[in-house]
C-alpha positions, -999 to +999 in steps of 0.1 A: +000+000+000+013+035-009+009+066+012+009+103+001+029+125+024+044+160+028+070+164+055+088+195+068+117+191+092+131+218+115+167+224+105+174+238+140+164+208+161+154+181+136+118+179+148+091+168+124+065+188+144+065+218+121+034+238+113+027+263+086+009+294+100+003+331+094+026+351+115+034+388+120+057+387+089+034+367+067+033+329+062+059+311+082+071+277+093+069+272+131+086+244+150+065+232+180+095+216+196+121+245+197+097+274+189+118+286+159+100+303+131+110+313+096+092+333+070+082+314+038+078+331+005+079+321-032+074+284-025+047+259-030+042+226-011+033+193-028+031+157-018+046+124-030+038+088-029+059+065-007+057+029+003+051+018+039+088+008+041+099+043+030+075+060+053+087+040+083+123+048+073+115+085+073+098+082+107+129+065+121+152+092+108+155+128+119+163+158+098+197+175+102+214+203+084+229+189+052+212+155+052+195+128+074+206+111+105+194+078+119 
């Protein structure tokens, strides 16, 4: 079975708990873990199809600056 996902990781702490919200400076990414926020402009978000194995691999990894870390 395939899943459709969109994932944003915080490059500050690696958290996957990132929201898109309207802030004082416009649309921004906001990390619920470390409370960092960053303005977003000139981008669009999409989604992709992944297998259950790929989805579990992504859940078991955390985002880090410059790549992934298990």
